[in-house]
C-alpha positions as CSV (number, residue, x, y, z in Angstrom):
1,M,-32.8,-58.3,-42.4
2,P,-33.2,-54.5,-41.9
3,E,-36.3,-53.0,-40.5
4,I,-38.7,-52.0,-43.3
5,T,-40.2,-48.6,-43.1
6,I,-43.8,-48.3,-42.2
7,E,-44.5,-46.3,-45.3
8,D,-42.9,-48.8,-47.6
9,A,-44.6,-51.8,-46.0
10,V,-48.0,-50.2,-46.0
11,K,-47.8,-48.9,-49.5
12,R,-46.7,-52.4,-50.7
13,A,-49.7,-53.9,-48.9
14,I,-52.1,-51.4,-50.5
15,Q,-50.7,-52.3,-54.0
16,T,-50.9,-56.0,-53.2
17,E,-54.5,-55.7,-52.2
18,K,-55.3,-53.7,-55.4
19,N,-53.6,-56.4,-57.5
20,A,-55.7,-59.0,-55.8
21,M,-58.9,-56.9,-56.3
22,D,-58.0,-56.4,-60.0
23,F,-57.5,-60.2,-60.5
24,Y,-60.8,-61.1,-58.8
25,R,-62.7,-58.4,-60.7
26,R,-61.3,-59.5,-64.1
27,G,-61.6,-63.2,-63.2
28,A,-65.3,-62.8,-62.2
29,S,-66.0,-61.3,-65.7
30,Y,-64.8,-64.6,-67.3
31,M,-66.6,-67.0,-64.9
32,K,-69.4,-69.0,-66.4
33,D,-70.5,-70.7,-63.2
34,P,-72.7,-68.2,-61.2
35,G,-71.4,-69.5,-57.8
36,A,-67.8,-69.0,-58.9
37,K,-68.6,-65.5,-60.3
38,K,-70.3,-64.5,-57.0
39,V,-67.3,-65.7,-55.0
40,F,-64.8,-63.7,-57.1
41,E,-67.0,-60.6,-56.9
42,L,-67.1,-61.0,-53.1
43,L,-63.4,-61.4,-53.0
44,A,-62.8,-58.3,-55.1
45,R,-64.9,-56.2,-52.7
46,E,-63.1,-57.6,-49.7
47,E,-59.7,-56.9,-51.2
48,R,-60.7,-53.3,-51.8
49,E,-61.8,-53.1,-48.1
50,H,-58.4,-54.6,-47.1
51,A,-56.6,-51.9,-49.1
52,E,-58.7,-49.3,-47.4
53,T,-57.7,-50.5,-44.0
54,F,-54.0,-50.2,-45.0
55,Y,-54.7,-46.8,-46.5
56,Q,-56.1,-45.6,-43.2
57,V,-52.7,-46.2,-41.5
58,Y,-50.6,-45.1,-44.5
59,P,-48.3,-42.3,-43.5
60,G,-47.3,-41.5,-47.1
61,K,-48.6,-38.5,-49.0
62,D,-48.3,-39.8,-52.6
63,I,-51.8,-41.4,-52.7
64,D,-54.1,-38.4,-52.6
65,D,-57.3,-40.1,-53.7
66,F,-57.8,-43.7,-52.5
67,S,-60.8,-44.3,-54.8
68,A,-58.9,-43.1,-57.9
69,F,-55.9,-45.2,-57.0
70,M,-58.0,-48.3,-56.6
71,E,-60.0,-47.7,-59.8
72,A,-56.9,-47.1,-62.0
73,D,-56.4,-49.7,-64.7
74,P,-54.7,-52.9,-63.5
75,A,-50.9,-53.2,-64.0
76,E,-50.9,-56.3,-66.2
77,K,-47.1,-56.3,-66.3
78,S,-46.9,-56.7,-62.5
79,G,-48.7,-58.2,-59.7
80,W,-51.0,-61.2,-60.0
81,F,-51.4,-60.9,-63.8
82,A,-47.7,-61.1,-64.5
83,E,-47.3,-64.1,-62.2
84,L,-50.0,-66.1,-64.0
85,G,-47.9,-66.6,-67.1
86,L,-51.0,-66.8,-69.2
87,E,-53.7,-64.6,-70.5
88,L,-56.7,-64.1,-68.2
89,T,-59.0,-65.2,-71.0
90,E,-57.3,-68.7,-70.8
91,L,-58.5,-69.1,-67.2
92,D,-61.5,-71.4,-66.5
93,E,-63.1,-71.6,-63.1
94,R,-60.8,-74.5,-62.1
95,K,-57.5,-72.7,-63.1
96,A,-58.7,-69.4,-61.6
97,M,-59.5,-71.1,-58.3
98,L,-56.1,-72.8,-58.1
99,V,-54.3,-69.6,-58.9
100,A,-56.4,-67.8,-56.2
101,L,-55.6,-70.5,-53.6
102,D,-51.9,-70.3,-54.3
103,K,-51.9,-66.5,-54.2
104,E,-54.0,-66.2,-51.0
105,K,-51.8,-68.8,-49.2
106,K,-48.6,-66.9,-50.1
107,L,-50.2,-63.5,-49.2
108,E,-51.2,-64.8,-45.8
109,E,-47.7,-66.0,-45.2
110,S,-46.2,-62.7,-46.3
111,L,-48.6,-60.7,-44.2
112,R,-47.8,-62.7,-41.1
113,E,-44.1,-62.5,-41.7
114,T,-44.2,-58.8,-42.3
115,A,-46.3,-58.3,-39.1
116,T,-43.5,-59.9,-37.0
117,R,-41.1,-57.2,-38.2
118,I,-43.3,-54.2,-37.5
119,K,-42.8,-52.4,-34.2
120,D,-45.8,-50.0,-34.5
121,D,-48.7,-51.8,-32.7
122,A,-51.4,-50.2,-34.8
123,V,-49.8,-51.1,-38.1
124,R,-48.9,-54.6,-37.0
125,A,-52.5,-55.1,-35.9
126,V,-53.7,-54.1,-39.5
127,Y,-51.3,-56.7,-40.9
128,E,-52.4,-59.4,-38.5
129,E,-56.1,-58.7,-39.2
130,N,-55.6,-58.8,-42.9
131,A,-53.7,-62.1,-42.5
132,R,-56.7,-63.6,-40.7
133,S,-59.1,-62.3,-43.4
134,T,-56.8,-63.6,-46.1
135,H,-56.9,-67.0,-44.5
136,Q,-60.7,-66.8,-44.6
137,H,-60.5,-66.0,-48.3
138,Y,-58.4,-69.2,-48.8
139,L,-61.0,-71.3,-47.0
140,L,-63.8,-69.7,-49.1
141,I,-62.0,-70.4,-52.3
142,E,-61.2,-73.9,-51.2
143,S,-64.8,-74.6,-50.5
144,E,-65.9,-73.2,-53.8
145,Y,-63.3,-75.2,-55.6
146,A,-64.5,-78.4,-54.0
147,R,-68.1,-77.5,-55.1
148,L,-67.0,-76.9,-58.7
149,M,-65.0,-80.1,-58.8
150,G,-67.9,-82.1,-57.4
151,M,-66.0,-83.0,-54.2
152,V,-67.8,-83.8,-51.0
153,H,-68.6,-80.5,-49.3
154,E,-67.3,-80.2,-45.7
155,T,-70.9,-79.8,-44.4
156,D,-71.8,-83.3,-45.9
157,I,-68.9,-85.1,-44.4
158,D,-70.9,-86.6,-41.5
159,T,-73.5,-88.0,-44.0
160,Y,-70.8,-89.8,-45.9
161,V,-68.9,-91.0,-42.9
162,R,-72.0,-92.6,-41.4
163,E,-73.0,-94.4,-44.6
């Protein structure tokens, strides 16, 4: 596989983070459960922060205004929206959490794989840090999903094991 250019890799990463942010923002607006809504709002903010870390190492000149780029309307025909195969209004908390779990897992794998192909230490470090953060997103969503589904929370495991 040929070496990807730093510019292409980082621009793709910025767009991916924006797609995730857009998904979480829109998803939060449809959440009925206050806890799920709060988690999606947090994830949207963190995805924006991830995009900004990529933007700081982006060598391209085509994104003049980061804030304007991030606040632009979501591309519903691409990114996370297109991959859903259903209208966002059809998502309930359960479906949204399952989609988010799948997307975060795949994103982490992609970030880690891309990091292995990047020679520039600073850019590779950004990818590796974002992969770690994406893994934390996965764990947060997994925990919230368990709460929504009435599963035993990981902090209660000892109580149930002893009984």
